[in-house]
N, C-alpha and C positions, 0 to 999 in steps of 0.2 A: 504494500499499499504506500509506503514511504516513497519507494523508488518512483511509483508512478506519479506521485504528487510532484516529486523533484524533476521528473521528465516533463510533466505539464508546465511547471514553472520555468524550465530551461526552454521549451517551445515558445511560450510567451515572451522570455527575454529575447530570444532569437527574432520574433517577430517584430518587436519594437525596437530592437538594436540599430536599424537604419535611421531611425527618427532622431532629429536633434534633442539634446538632453532637455531643453527647455520645454518641448512638445510632450516629452515622456512624463516630465513634472506635472504639466497641466492635466494629462490623461490620468494619472495617479491621483492627483487633486480633485478631480472631478468623481472619480470613485469614491474618495473620502467625503466630498461634498453630499454625493447621494446617500453614503452611510449615515452621515450626520443629519441630514434633512429627514431619513426614513425612520430614524431612531427618536429623534426629537419630536416629529409628528407623532408617532406612538405614544410617547410619554405625555406630551401636551393634550392628546386627545384623552388619557385617562385621568387628566385634570390637574397634572403636576404644572406648577407655576413655571412660565417660559424660561425664566432665569436658571432655574434650578434644572430643568430638562435639558438645557443647552450644555451645563456643565457635563452632564452625563453623556449627551450625544457628542459632545466635542472630545471628550476622552476617547470614546470608543473610536472615532474618526481618527484621531491622532495615532493610536495604537496601529490601526490598519495602514495608515499611510507611512508610517516609519517603516513597517515591513515591506510595503510594496515599493517605497522609495530606495530602500537598501538593496532590494532585489532587481528592480527594473530600471531606475533612473540614474543612480550613481555608481561610478566604480567601486570595489571596495576599498576602504580607506587604510587597512592593516591595523586598524584599531580593533581592541576586544569590543564585542557587541554591548557590553554594559557601559564602556567609554562612549561609544557611539551614540548610545540611547541618551545618555545624560547630555550630551551635546546637543541632540536632537530635541530633548525636551527644553532645554535652555533657548534654543532658537525658537521653537514653537511656543514657547510661554509668552515670548515678546511679541512674535506676529499674532498669535491668536488672542493675546491680550488686548491688542489693539482691535481686531476684529470682533471680539466680544464686547468691547465697549461701543462698537459701532452698532452691533447688533442689540445691545441692551437699550440704548438711546432710541434706535427706531422701533423696536418691538413694545418698549413702553409708551411710545407716543404715537407717531403717524401710521406705523404699521402694526398695530396692536391687534387688528383682526387676521392679519396674515403674517405672523413672525417669521415664516419660513423666507419671505422675501428679504427680510432683515439678515437671515444668516446668508443667503446669496450675496447680498451687497457687502456686508463684511468680509466674506470669504475673497471677493473679487478686490477690495481694497487692499489686502495685505499679501496678495500672490508674489509680487515683485520682492518684497520684503522677505518673504519666506523662502522664497527660491535662492535668493543670493545668501541668506543666512544659512540654509543648508550647504550650498555649495561651497562656501567659504569657511565654515565651520565644523558643521555637523559631520560632512562626508569628505573633507578636504583629507587628502591622502596623508598619512603619517610621513614625517621626514624622517629618513634613517640617517644615523650618525655616520659620518664619512671616517673611515679607518685612516689612521695615521701610518706612515710608512717610516 
């Protein structure tokens, strides 16, 4: 089962490999956005306050996009997964913090009837920040020390 899943993942990676990295990032981000919207809508429909529902949906989407970005968008950094995850969370906390603030303002005011639109607007607003942060920090290849002769 594990080998089939790895083979499927390799096939997806091979399919997306010819695309420029920013395009792969947007594809992964779109998957994350759909996850965020779907889980948020489910929690919101069950009566959860939109600001709380978004915390949970954003956490799930962030976990998913980290794994997908690690596999499909960026080359391996040479760092341990835990180190990469910490860097990813740091970048994501900044970018998603801005996106969440935009969401909160819109969801509590002009878009209170359709808070999902506030999610989309917030996500669109932080895409460039997120991409560059992940490219330059979370997934930046680790520099190896040059050996002295």
